[in-house]
N, CA, C and O atoms as a Tripos MOL2 file, in Angstrom:
@<TRIPOS>MOLECULE
protein
  276   275    69     0     0
PROTEIN
NO_CHARGES

@<TRIPOS>ATOM
      1 N          13.3130  -24.6420  -36.4030 N.3       1 MET1
      2 CA         15.3990  -25.5070  -35.9390 C.3       1 MET1
      3 C          14.8420  -25.5800  -33.7320 C.2       1 MET1
      4 O          14.1730  -24.8480  -33.0030 O.2       1 MET1
      5 N          15.4540  -26.6000  -33.5790 N.am      2 LYS2
      6 CA         14.9900  -27.1180  -32.4790 C.3       2 LYS2
      7 C          16.7370  -27.1620  -31.4950 C.2       2 LYS2
      8 O          17.6610  -27.8270  -31.9610 O.2       2 LYS2
      9 N          16.8830  -26.4710  -30.3460 N.am      3 VAL3
     10 CA         17.5920  -27.0410  -29.7300 C.3       3 VAL3
     11 C          17.3020  -27.5270  -28.1870 C.2       3 VAL3
     12 O          16.5910  -26.9200  -27.3870 O.2       3 VAL3
     13 N          18.0010  -28.7390  -27.9490 N.am      4 THR4
     14 CA         17.6190  -29.5330  -26.9710 C.3       4 THR4
     15 C          18.7420  -29.3210  -26.0350 C.2       4 THR4
     16 O          19.8010  -28.9630  -26.5520 O.2       4 THR4
     17 N          18.7060  -29.4860  -24.6600 N.am      5 GLY5
     18 CA         20.1000  -29.8680  -23.7580 C.3       5 GLY5
     19 C          19.6010  -29.2650  -22.0760 C.2       5 GLY5
     20 O          18.5590  -28.8050  -21.6090 O.2       5 GLY5
     21 N          20.9550  -29.5660  -21.5460 N.am      6 GLN6
     22 CA         20.5740  -29.1120  -20.2590 C.3       6 GLN6
     23 C          19.9480  -28.0620  -19.8090 C.2       6 GLN6
     24 O          19.6930  -27.2780  -20.7240 O.2       6 GLN6
     25 N          19.4700  -27.5940  -18.4220 N.am      7 LYS7
     26 CA         18.8950  -26.2140  -18.3670 C.3       7 LYS7
     27 C          20.0740  -25.3010  -18.4080 C.2       7 LYS7
     28 O          19.9040  -24.1840  -18.8960 O.2       7 LYS7
     29 N          21.1880  -25.6230  -17.9770 N.am      8 GLU8
     30 CA         22.1970  -24.9220  -18.3780 C.3       8 GLU8
     31 C          22.7610  -24.1700  -19.7320 C.2       8 GLU8
     32 O          23.0680  -23.0140  -20.0230 O.2       8 GLU8
     33 N          22.7410  -25.0750  -20.2100 N.am      9 ILE9
     34 CA         23.2110  -24.8060  -22.0440 C.3       9 ILE9
     35 C          22.0270  -23.5430  -22.0140 C.2       9 ILE9
     36 O          22.1860  -22.3230  -21.9810 O.2       9 ILE9
     37 N          20.7600  -24.3880  -22.0420 N.am     10 ILE10
     38 CA         19.1900  -23.6360  -22.7540 C.3      10 ILE10
     39 C          19.7080  -22.2350  -22.2550 C.2      10 ILE10
     40 O          20.1660  -21.3740  -23.0060 O.2      10 ILE10
     41 N          19.5450  -22.0890  -20.5370 N.am     11 ASN11
     42 CA         19.7660  -20.6700  -20.0670 C.3      11 ASN11
     43 C          20.6830  -19.5990  -20.7650 C.2      11 ASN11
     44 O          20.4730  -18.3860  -20.7390 O.2      11 ASN11
     45 N          21.7800  -20.2580  -21.4210 N.am     12 ALA12
     46 CA         22.7860  -19.8460  -22.0600 C.3      12 ALA12
     47 C          22.9950  -19.1990  -23.0110 C.2      12 ALA12
     48 O          23.7060  -18.2060  -23.1630 O.2      12 ALA12
     49 N          22.0450  -20.0420  -24.0440 N.am     13 VAL13
     50 CA         21.6920  -19.2530  -25.4660 C.3      13 VAL13
     51 C          20.5220  -17.9320  -24.9680 C.2      13 VAL13
     52 O          20.5770  -16.7190  -25.1750 O.2      13 VAL13
     53 N          19.5430  -18.7350  -24.2760 N.am     14 LEU14
     54 CA         18.5250  -17.6210  -24.0000 C.3      14 LEU14
     55 C          19.3910  -15.9990  -23.4470 C.2      14 LEU14
     56 O          18.9560  -14.8740  -23.6930 O.2      14 LEU14
     57 N          20.3920  -16.2450  -22.8420 N.am     15 GLU15
     58 CA         21.1120  -15.2600  -22.1470 C.3      15 GLU15
     59 C          21.1450  -14.4130  -23.7280 C.2      15 GLU15
     60 O          20.7070  -13.3500  -24.1690 O.2      15 GLU15
     61 N          22.0010  -15.6720  -24.2920 N.am     16 ALA16
     62 CA         22.4650  -14.8470  -25.9230 C.3      16 ALA16
     63 C          22.0710  -13.9880  -26.0460 C.2      16 ALA16
     64 O          22.4210  -12.8390  -25.7740 O.2      16 ALA16
     65 N          20.9410  -14.5830  -26.6590 N.am     17 LEU17
     66 CA         19.6500  -13.8310  -27.4200 C.3      17 LEU17
     67 C          19.2720  -12.4750  -27.0080 C.2      17 LEU17
     68 O          18.8970  -11.5360  -27.7100 O.2      17 LEU17
     69 N          19.5100  -12.5750  -25.2290 N.am     18 ASP18
     70 CA         19.0570  -11.1760  -24.9890 C.3      18 ASP18
     71 C          19.8390  -10.2920  -25.1310 C.2      18 ASP18
     72 O          19.4240   -9.1380  -25.2420 O.2      18 ASP18
     73 N          21.2030  -10.5840  -25.1670 N.am     19 THR19
     74 CA         22.2350   -9.7590  -24.8540 C.3      19 THR19
     75 C          23.1330   -9.6260  -25.9370 C.2      19 THR19
     76 O          24.1780   -9.0750  -25.5910 O.2      19 THR19
     77 N          23.0740   -9.9970  -27.3280 N.am     20 SER20
     78 CA         24.1130  -10.1590  -27.9400 C.3      20 SER20
     79 C          23.7260   -8.9110  -29.4830 C.2      20 SER20
     80 O          22.9820   -8.0150  -29.0840 O.2      20 SER20
     81 N          23.8380   -8.8630  -29.9530 N.am     21 VAL21
     82 CA         23.2980   -8.1600  -31.4500 C.3      21 VAL21
     83 C          22.7390   -9.5290  -32.3820 C.2      21 VAL21
     84 O          21.7930   -9.7360  -33.1420 O.2      21 VAL21
     85 N          23.7050  -10.1860  -31.9420 N.am     22 ILE22
     86 CA         22.9140  -11.4860  -32.9910 C.3      22 ILE22
     87 C          22.0360  -12.1550  -32.5820 C.2      22 ILE22
     88 O          21.3820  -12.7940  -33.4050 O.2      22 ILE22
     89 N          21.7160  -12.2450  -31.1900 N.am     23 GLY23
     90 CA         20.9250  -12.8090  -30.5770 C.3      23 GLY23
     91 C          19.3430  -11.8480  -30.7530 C.2      23 GLY23
     92 O          18.2710  -12.4150  -30.9630 O.2      23 GLY23
     93 N          19.4870  -10.3320  -30.6200 N.am     24 ILE24
     94 CA         18.6430   -9.5260  -30.9690 C.3      24 ILE24
     95 C          17.9620   -9.7780  -31.9180 C.2      24 ILE24
     96 O          16.7330   -9.7730  -31.9940 O.2      24 ILE24
     97 N          19.0320  -10.1060  -33.0100 N.am     25 GLY25
     98 CA         18.6620  -10.3880  -34.8330 C.3      25 GLY25
     99 C          17.8250  -11.4700  -34.6890 C.2      25 GLY25
    100 O          16.6720  -11.4560  -35.1190 O.2      25 GLY25
    101 N          18.3970  -12.5600  -34.0240 N.am     26 ILE26
    102 CA         17.1020  -13.7460  -34.2240 C.3      26 ILE26
    103 C          15.9850  -13.5780  -33.7270 C.2      26 ILE26
    104 O          14.9520  -13.9330  -34.2950 O.2      26 ILE26
    105 N          16.0270  -12.9720  -32.5120 N.am     27 LYS27
    106 CA         14.6010  -12.6280  -31.6290 C.3      27 LYS27
    107 C          13.6990  -11.6640  -33.1070 C.2      27 LYS27
    108 O          12.5970  -12.0240  -33.5210 O.2      27 LYS27
    109 N          14.1650  -10.9330  -33.4570 N.am     28 GLU28
    110 CA         13.5380   -9.7590  -34.6570 C.3      28 GLU28
    111 C          13.0010  -11.2120  -35.6020 C.2      28 GLU28
    112 O          11.7780  -11.0760  -35.6400 O.2      28 GLU28
    113 N          13.2880  -12.2380  -36.2050 N.am     29 ARG29
    114 CA         12.9780  -12.7890  -37.3320 C.3      29 ARG29
    115 C          12.4780  -14.5430  -37.0160 C.2      29 ARG29
    116 O          12.1040  -15.3350  -37.8820 O.2      29 ARG29
    117 N          12.6220  -14.8390  -35.4060 N.am     30 TYR30
    118 CA         12.1980  -16.0560  -34.8260 C.3      30 TYR30
    119 C          10.9060  -16.0220  -34.3730 C.2      30 TYR30
    120 O          10.5400  -14.9570  -34.8710 O.2      30 TYR30
    121 N           9.8910  -16.4810  -33.7290 N.am     31 ASN31
    122 CA          8.7990  -16.6140  -32.5550 C.3      31 ASN31
    123 C           9.6780  -17.7670  -32.0840 C.2      31 ASN31
    124 O           9.8960  -18.8420  -32.6430 O.2      31 ASN31
    125 N          10.1700  -17.2490  -30.8220 N.am     32 ILE32
    126 CA         10.9730  -18.7860  -29.7140 C.3      32 ILE32
    127 C          10.5450  -19.1330  -28.5250 C.2      32 ILE32
    128 O          10.6370  -18.3780  -27.5560 O.2      32 ILE32
    129 N           9.8960  -20.6200  -28.4600 N.am     33 LYS33
    130 CA          9.4200  -21.1800  -27.1580 C.3      33 LYS33
    131 C           9.9460  -21.9720  -26.7680 C.2      33 LYS33
    132 O          10.2020  -23.0670  -27.2680 O.2      33 LYS33
    133 N          10.2780  -21.4150  -25.4920 N.am     34 LYS34
    134 CA         10.8320  -22.2800  -24.5770 C.3      34 LYS34
    135 C          10.1830  -23.4080  -23.8610 C.2      34 LYS34
    136 O           9.2450  -23.0290  -23.1600 O.2      34 LYS34
    137 N          10.4780  -25.0600  -23.8280 N.am     35 SER35
    138 CA          9.9660  -26.0870  -23.0650 C.3      35 SER35
    139 C          10.5810  -27.0510  -22.4390 C.2      35 SER35
    140 O          11.7920  -27.0010  -22.6540 O.2      35 SER35
    141 N          10.2070  -28.0690  -21.6270 N.am     36 ASN36
    142 CA         10.9480  -29.2910  -20.9750 C.3      36 ASN36
    143 C           9.8020  -30.2420  -20.8420 C.2      36 ASN36
    144 O           8.5950  -30.2120  -21.0820 O.2      36 ASN36
    145 N          10.6020  -31.0350  -20.3970 N.am     37 ASP37
    146 CA         10.3110  -32.5540  -20.2640 C.3      37 ASP37
    147 C          10.1380  -32.7860  -18.8780 C.2      37 ASP37
    148 O           9.4980  -33.7460  -18.4490 O.2      37 ASP37
    149 N          10.7480  -31.8470  -18.0850 N.am     38 GLN38
    150 CA         11.5700  -32.7990  -16.8860 C.3      38 GLN38
    151 C          12.7350  -33.3140  -16.7710 C.2      38 GLN38
    152 O          13.0960  -33.5130  -15.6110 O.2      38 GLN38
    153 N          13.7920  -33.7340  -17.9940 N.am     39 VAL39
    154 CA         14.9220  -34.1540  -17.7790 C.3      39 VAL39
    155 C          15.4100  -32.8810  -19.0200 C.2      39 VAL39
    156 O          15.6790  -31.8020  -18.4920 O.2      39 VAL39
    157 N          15.4990  -32.9030  -20.0550 N.am     40 ASN40
    158 CA         15.4540  -32.0900  -21.2820 C.3      40 ASN40
    159 C          14.8310  -30.5820  -21.2970 C.2      40 ASN40
    160 O          13.6890  -30.1570  -21.1220 O.2      40 ASN40
    161 N          15.6660  -30.1670  -21.4880 N.am     41 TYR41
    162 CA         15.1220  -28.4330  -21.7930 C.3      41 TYR41
    163 C          15.0760  -28.4750  -23.4210 C.2      41 TYR41
    164 O          15.7380  -29.2060  -24.1570 O.2      41 TYR41
    165 N          14.0140  -27.3890  -23.8170 N.am     42 SER42
    166 CA         14.5510  -26.9660  -25.4820 C.3      42 SER42
    167 C          14.4070  -25.5980  -26.0130 C.2      42 SER42
    168 O          13.9030  -24.7610  -25.2640 O.2      42 SER42
    169 N          14.6850  -25.3350  -26.9070 N.am     43 LEU43
    170 CA         14.0090  -23.6930  -27.5080 C.3      43 LEU43
    171 C          13.5370  -24.1420  -28.7430 C.2      43 LEU43
    172 O          14.4020  -24.6850  -29.4310 O.2      43 LEU43
    173 N          12.4130  -24.0740  -29.2280 N.am     44 THR44
    174 CA         12.0320  -24.2920  -30.7750 C.3      44 THR44
    175 C          11.7740  -22.9400  -31.2460 C.2      44 THR44
    176 O          10.9990  -22.2190  -30.6180 O.2      44 THR44
    177 N          12.3690  -22.5330  -32.3170 N.am     45 PHE45
    178 CA         12.7030  -21.4890  -33.2320 C.3      45 PHE45
    179 C          12.0600  -21.6850  -34.8210 C.2      45 PHE45
    180 O          12.4250  -22.4530  -35.7100 O.2      45 PHE45
    181 N          10.8020  -20.5330  -34.8000 N.am     46 GLN46
    182 CA         10.1250  -20.6300  -35.9000 C.3      46 GLN46
    183 C           9.8210  -19.5400  -36.6420 C.2      46 GLN46
    184 O           9.2470  -18.6400  -36.0290 O.2      46 GLN46
    185 N          10.0570  -19.3600  -37.8530 N.am     47 LEU47
    186 CA         10.2910  -18.2710  -38.3950 C.3      47 LEU47
    187 C           9.2020  -17.6010  -38.7350 C.2      47 LEU47
    188 O           8.3850  -18.1960  -39.4370 O.2      47 LEU47
    189 N           8.8730  -15.9320  -38.2400 N.am     48 LYS48
    190 CA          7.8660  -15.1020  -38.4180 C.3      48 LYS48
    191 C           7.6930  -15.0030  -40.0520 C.2      48 LYS48
    192 O           8.3760  -15.2370  -41.0480 O.2      48 LYS48
    193 N           6.4480  -14.5450  -39.7560 N.am     49 VAL49
    194 CA          5.8810  -14.1950  -41.3570 C.3      49 VAL49
    195 C           6.5750  -13.1910  -42.1960 C.2      49 VAL49
    196 O           6.6880  -12.0730  -41.6930 O.2      49 VAL49
    197 N           7.0080  -13.3590  -43.2510 N.am     50 ASP50
    198 CA          7.9140  -12.1820  -43.9450 C.3      50 ASP50
    199 C           9.2310  -11.7640  -43.7540 C.2      50 ASP50
    200 O           9.8570  -10.8550  -44.3000 O.2      50 ASP50
    201 N           9.6630  -12.8320  -42.6110 N.am     51 LYS51
    202 CA         11.3250  -12.7480  -42.6510 C.3      51 LYS51
    203 C          11.9140  -13.5280  -43.1960 C.2      51 LYS51
    204 O          11.1260  -14.4540  -43.3880 O.2      51 LYS51
    205 N          12.9200  -13.7870  -43.6250 N.am     52 GLU52
    206 CA         14.0860  -14.4470  -44.3000 C.3      52 GLU52
    207 C          15.0940  -15.0860  -42.7150 C.2      52 GLU52
    208 O          15.2360  -14.6860  -41.5590 O.2      52 GLU52
    209 N          15.4830  -15.9860  -43.3470 N.am     53 ALA53
    210 CA         16.7410  -17.1920  -42.4710 C.3      53 ALA53
    211 C          17.8010  -16.8210  -42.8440 C.2      53 ALA53
    212 O          18.2170  -16.8800  -44.0010 O.2      53 ALA53
    213 N          18.4150  -16.3530  -41.8080 N.am     54 ASN54
    214 CA         20.2050  -16.3850  -41.8260 C.3      54 ASN54
    215 C          20.7000  -17.5340  -41.2960 C.2      54 ASN54
    216 O          20.2960  -17.7870  -40.1610 O.2      54 ASN54
    217 N          21.7080  -18.5520  -41.9520 N.am     55 GLU55
    218 CA         21.4570  -19.3390  -41.4270 C.3      55 GLU55
    219 C          22.8650  -19.5040  -40.6410 C.2      55 GLU55
    220 O          22.9500  -20.3350  -39.7370 O.2      55 GLU55
    221 N          23.8610  -18.7720  -40.9700 N.am     56 THR56
    222 CA         24.9310  -17.9410  -40.3800 C.3      56 THR56
    223 C          24.6300  -17.4120  -38.5890 C.2      56 THR56
    224 O          25.3220  -17.5950  -37.5870 O.2      56 THR56
    225 N          23.2720  -16.6940  -38.7780 N.am     57 ASP57
    226 CA         23.2510  -16.9910  -37.2530 C.3      57 ASP57
    227 C          23.2720  -17.6570  -36.1030 C.2      57 ASP57
    228 O          23.6960  -17.3500  -34.9890 O.2      57 ASP57
    229 N          22.6750  -18.7610  -36.5860 N.am     58 TYR58
    230 CA         23.0150  -19.9300  -35.6460 C.3      58 TYR58
    231 C          24.5250  -20.2830  -35.1260 C.2      58 TYR58
    232 O          24.9310  -20.2620  -33.9640 O.2      58 TYR58
    233 N          25.1080  -20.5530  -36.0980 N.am     59 PHE59
    234 CA         26.8580  -20.7180  -36.1120 C.3      59 PHE59
    235 C          27.3800  -19.3350  -34.8060 C.2      59 PHE59
    236 O          28.3220  -19.2740  -34.0150 O.2      59 PHE59
    237 N          26.5180  -18.6350  -35.0420 N.am     60 TRP60
    238 CA         27.0460  -17.3490  -34.5030 C.3      60 TRP60
    239 C          26.3390  -17.4390  -33.2730 C.2      60 TRP60
    240 O          27.1730  -17.3410  -32.3730 O.2      60 TRP60
    241 N          25.2140  -17.5770  -32.8170 N.am     61 LEU61
    242 CA         24.4780  -18.0090  -31.5290 C.3      61 LEU61
    243 C          25.1760  -19.1370  -30.6430 C.2      61 LEU61
    244 O          25.4120  -19.2650  -29.4420 O.2      61 LEU61
    245 N          25.4040  -19.9170  -31.8210 N.am     62 GLY62
    246 CA         26.5630  -21.2250  -30.6980 C.3      62 GLY62
    247 C          27.6430  -20.7670  -30.2300 C.2      62 GLY62
    248 O          28.1070  -21.1960  -29.1730 O.2      62 GLY62
    249 N          28.1870  -19.8740  -30.9010 N.am     63 TRP63
    250 CA         29.6330  -19.2840  -30.4080 C.3      63 TRP63
    251 C          29.3300  -18.4740  -29.1070 C.2      63 TRP63
    252 O          29.8380  -18.5670  -27.9890 O.2      63 TRP63
    253 N          28.2940  -17.6010  -29.6150 N.am     64 ILE64
    254 CA         28.0890  -16.9380  -28.4870 C.3      64 ILE64
    255 C          27.6450  -17.6920  -26.8830 C.2      64 ILE64
    256 O          28.4380  -17.9860  -25.9880 O.2      64 ILE64
    257 N          26.4450  -17.8410  -26.8800 N.am     65 ALA65
    258 CA         26.3880  -18.9920  -26.0720 C.3      65 ALA65
    259 C          26.9810  -19.7380  -25.1710 C.2      65 ALA65
    260 O          26.7070  -20.0200  -24.0050 O.2      65 ALA65
    261 N          28.2530  -20.1530  -26.2340 N.am     66 ASN66
    262 CA         29.5010  -20.8080  -25.5710 C.3      66 ASN66
    263 C          30.1080  -20.2300  -24.2380 C.2      66 ASN66
    264 O          30.5460  -20.7640  -23.2190 O.2      66 ASN66
    265 N          29.9350  -18.7110  -24.7200 N.am     67 GLN67
    266 CA         30.9210  -17.8590  -23.7510 C.3      67 GLN67
    267 C          30.1640  -17.7360  -22.7060 C.2      67 GLN67
    268 O          30.8370  -17.6350  -21.6810 O.2      67 GLN67
    269 N          28.5210  -17.6850  -22.4610 N.am     68 TYR68
    270 CA         28.2840  -17.6690  -21.0740 C.3      68 TYR68
    271 C          27.7160  -19.1320  -20.2720 C.2      68 TYR68
    272 O          26.9440  -19.1530  -19.3130 O.2      68 TYR68
    273 N          28.4300  -20.5090  -21.0650 N.am     69 TYR69
    274 CA         28.1130  -21.6020  -20.6060 C.3      69 TYR69
    275 C          29.1560  -21.9890  -19.9440 C.2      69 TYR69
    276 O          29.1490  -23.0710  -19.3570 O.2      69 TYR69
@<TRIPOS>BOND
     1     1     2 1
     2     2     3 1
     3     3     4 2
     4     3     5 am
     5     5     6 1
     6     6     7 1
     7     7     8 2
     8     7     9 am
     9     9    10 1
    10    10    11 1
    11    11    12 2
    12    11    13 am
    13    13    14 1
    14    14    15 1
    15    15    16 2
    16    15    17 am
    17    17    18 1
    18    18    19 1
    19    19    20 2
    20    19    21 am
    21    21    22 1
    22    22    23 1
    23    23    24 2
    24    23    25 am
    25    25    26 1
    26    26    27 1
    27    27    28 2
    28    27    29 am
    29    29    30 1
    30    30    31 1
    31    31    32 2
    32    31    33 am
    33    33    34 1
    34    34    35 1
    35    35    36 2
    36    35    37 am
    37    37    38 1
    38    38    39 1
    39    39    40 2
    40    39    41 am
    41    41    42 1
    42    42    43 1
    43    43    44 2
    44    43    45 am
    45    45    46 1
    46    46    47 1
    47    47    48 2
    48    47    49 am
    49    49    50 1
    50    50    51 1
    51    51    52 2
    52    51    53 am
    53    53    54 1
    54    54    55 1
    55    55    56 2
    56    55    57 am
    57    57    58 1
    58    58    59 1
    59    59    60 2
    60    59    61 am
    61    61    62 1
    62    62    63 1
    63    63    64 2
    64    63    65 am
    65    65    66 1
    66    66    67 1
    67    67    68 2
    68    67    69 am
    69    69    70 1
    70    70    71 1
    71    71    72 2
    72    71    73 am
    73    73    74 1
    74    74    75 1
    75    75    76 2
    76    75    77 am
    77    77    78 1
    78    78    79 1
    79    79    80 2
    80    79    81 am
    81    81    82 1
    82    82    83 1
    83    83    84 2
    84    83    85 am
    85    85    86 1
    86    86    87 1
    87    87    88 2
    88    87    89 am
    89    89    90 1
    90    90    91 1
    91    91    92 2
    92    91    93 am
    93    93    94 1
    94    94    95 1
    95    95    96 2
    96    95    97 am
    97    97    98 1
    98    98    99 1
    99    99   100 2
   100    99   101 am
   101   101   102 1
   102   102   103 1
   103   103   104 2
   104   103   105 am
   105   105   106 1
   106   106   107 1
   107   107   108 2
   108   107   109 am
   109   109   110 1
   110   110   111 1
   111   111   112 2
   112   111   113 am
   113   113   114 1
   114   114   115 1
   115   115   116 2
   116   115   117 am
   117   117   118 1
   118   118   119 1
   119   119   120 2
   120   119   121 am
   121   121   122 1
   122   122   123 1
   123   123   124 2
   124   123   125 am
   125   125   126 1
   126   126   127 1
   127   127   128 2
   128   127   129 am
   129   129   130 1
   130   130   131 1
   131   131   132 2
   132   131   133 am
   133   133   134 1
   134   134   135 1
   135   135   136 2
   136   135   137 am
   137   137   138 1
   138   138   139 1
   139   139   140 2
   140   139   141 am
   141   141   142 1
   142   142   143 1
   143   143   144 2
   144   143   145 am
   145   145   146 1
   146   146   147 1
   147   147   148 2
   148   147   149 am
   149   149   150 1
   150   150   151 1
   151   151   152 2
   152   151   153 am
   153   153   154 1
   154   154   155 1
   155   155   156 2
   156   155   157 am
   157   157   158 1
   158   158   159 1
   159   159   160 2
   160   159   161 am
   161   161   162 1
   162   162   163 1
   163   163   164 2
   164   163   165 am
   165   165   166 1
   166   166   167 1
   167   167   168 2
   168   167   169 am
   169   169   170 1
   170   170   171 1
   171   171   172 2
   172   171   173 am
   173   173   174 1
   174   174   175 1
   175   175   176 2
   176   175   177 am
   177   177   178 1
   178   178   179 1
   179   179   180 2
   180   179   181 am
   181   181   182 1
   182   182   183 1
   183   183   184 2
   184   183   185 am
   185   185   186 1
   186   186   187 1
   187   187   188 2
   188   187   189 am
   189   189   190 1
   190   190   191 1
   191   191   192 2
   192   191   193 am
   193   193   194 1
   194   194   195 1
   195   195   196 2
   196   195   197 am
   197   197   198 1
   198   198   199 1
   199   199   200 2
   200   199   201 am
   201   201   202 1
   202   202   203 1
   203   203   204 2
   204   203   205 am
   205   205   206 1
   206   206   207 1
   207   207   208 2
   208   207   209 am
   209   209   210 1
   210   210   211 1
   211   211   212 2
   212   211   213 am
   213   213   214 1
   214   214   215 1
   215   215   216 2
   216   215   217 am
   217   217   218 1
   218   218   219 1
   219   219   220 2
   220   219   221 am
   221   221   222 1
   222   222   223 1
   223   223   224 2
   224   223   225 am
   225   225   226 1
   226   226   227 1
   227   227   228 2
   228   227   229 am
   229   229   230 1
   230   230   231 1
   231   231   232 2
   232   231   233 am
   233   233   234 1
   234   234   235 1
   235   235   236 2
   236   235   237 am
   237   237   238 1
   238   238   239 1
   239   239   240 2
   240   239   241 am
   241   241   242 1
   242   242   243 1
   243   243   244 2
   244   243   245 am
   245   245   246 1
   246   246   247 1
   247   247   248 2
   248   247   249 am
   249   249   250 1
   250   250   251 1
   251   251   252 2
   252   251   253 am
   253   253   254 1
   254   254   255 1
   255   255   256 2
   256   255   257 am
   257   257   258 1
   258   258   259 1
   259   259   260 2
   260   259   261 am
   261   261   262 1
   262   262   263 1
   263   263   264 2
   264   263   265 am
   265   265   266 1
   266   266   267 1
   267   267   268 2
   268   267   269 am
   269   269   270 1
   270   270   271 1
   271   271   272 2
   272   271   273 am
   273   273   274 1
   274   274   275 1
   275   275   276 2
@<TRIPOS>SUBSTRUCTURE
     1 MET1         2 RESIDUE 1 A MET
     2 LYS2         6 RESIDUE 1 A LYS
     3 VAL3        10 RESIDUE 1 A VAL
     4 THR4        14 RESIDUE 1 A THR
     5 GLY5        18 RESIDUE 1 A GLY
     6 GLN6        22 RESIDUE 1 A GLN
     7 LYS7        26 RESIDUE 1 A LYS
     8 GLU8        30 RESIDUE 1 A GLU
     9 ILE9        34 RESIDUE 1 A ILE
    10 ILE10       38 RESIDUE 1 A ILE
    11 ASN11       42 RESIDUE 1 A ASN
    12 ALA12       46 RESIDUE 1 A ALA
    13 VAL13       50 RESIDUE 1 A VAL
    14 LEU14       54 RESIDUE 1 A LEU
    15 GLU15       58 RESIDUE 1 A GLU
    16 ALA16       62 RESIDUE 1 A ALA
    17 LEU17       66 RESIDUE 1 A LEU
    18 ASP18       70 RESIDUE 1 A ASP
    19 THR19       74 RESIDUE 1 A THR
    20 SER20       78 RESIDUE 1 A SER
    21 VAL21       82 RESIDUE 1 A VAL
    22 ILE22       86 RESIDUE 1 A ILE
    23 GLY23       90 RESIDUE 1 A GLY
    24 ILE24       94 RESIDUE 1 A ILE
    25 GLY25       98 RESIDUE 1 A GLY
    26 ILE26      102 RESIDUE 1 A ILE
    27 LYS27      106 RESIDUE 1 A LYS
    28 GLU28      110 RESIDUE 1 A GLU
    29 ARG29      114 RESIDUE 1 A ARG
    30 TYR30      118 RESIDUE 1 A TYR
    31 ASN31      122 RESIDUE 1 A ASN
    32 ILE32      126 RESIDUE 1 A ILE
    33 LYS33      130 RESIDUE 1 A LYS
    34 LYS34      134 RESIDUE 1 A LYS
    35 SER35      138 RESIDUE 1 A SER
    36 ASN36      142 RESIDUE 1 A ASN
    37 ASP37      146 RESIDUE 1 A ASP
    38 GLN38      150 RESIDUE 1 A GLN
    39 VAL39      154 RESIDUE 1 A VAL
    40 ASN40      158 RESIDUE 1 A ASN
    41 TYR41      162 RESIDUE 1 A TYR
    42 SER42      166 RESIDUE 1 A SER
    43 LEU43      170 RESIDUE 1 A LEU
    44 THR44      174 RESIDUE 1 A THR
    45 PHE45      178 RESIDUE 1 A PHE
    46 GLN46      182 RESIDUE 1 A GLN
    47 LEU47      186 RESIDUE 1 A LEU
    48 LYS48      190 RESIDUE 1 A LYS
    49 VAL49      194 RESIDUE 1 A VAL
    50 ASP50      198 RESIDUE 1 A ASP
    51 LYS51      202 RESIDUE 1 A LYS
    52 GLU52      206 RESIDUE 1 A GLU
    53 ALA53      210 RESIDUE 1 A ALA
    54 ASN54      214 RESIDUE 1 A ASN
    55 GLU55      218 RESIDUE 1 A GLU
    56 THR56      222 RESIDUE 1 A THR
    57 ASP57      226 RESIDUE 1 A ASP
    58 TYR58      230 RESIDUE 1 A TYR
    59 PHE59      234 RESIDUE 1 A PHE
    60 TRP60      238 RESIDUE 1 A TRP
    61 LEU61      242 RESIDUE 1 A LEU
    62 GLY62      246 RESIDUE 1 A GLY
    63 TRP63      250 RESIDUE 1 A TRP
    64 ILE64      254 RESIDUE 1 A ILE
    65 ALA65      258 RESIDUE 1 A ALA
    66 ASN66      262 RESIDUE 1 A ASN
    67 GLN67      266 RESIDUE 1 A GLN
    68 TYR68      270 RESIDUE 1 A TYR
    69 TYR69      274 RESIDUE 1 A TYR
């Protein structure tokens, strides 16, 4: 999965990944890469080997990140 947006939005997602139970769980299952092209910032989530995806995590991560933004 890839999330693209303004720097402030990506920073809110990163904060949610570091400080919420859902975010910490996502970091356990995914490799997360931050990148930017001087206009848009993005996070790319790639499932780690031998881990299972939980699609509801993305819903809750968005909800939590919205609280930071």
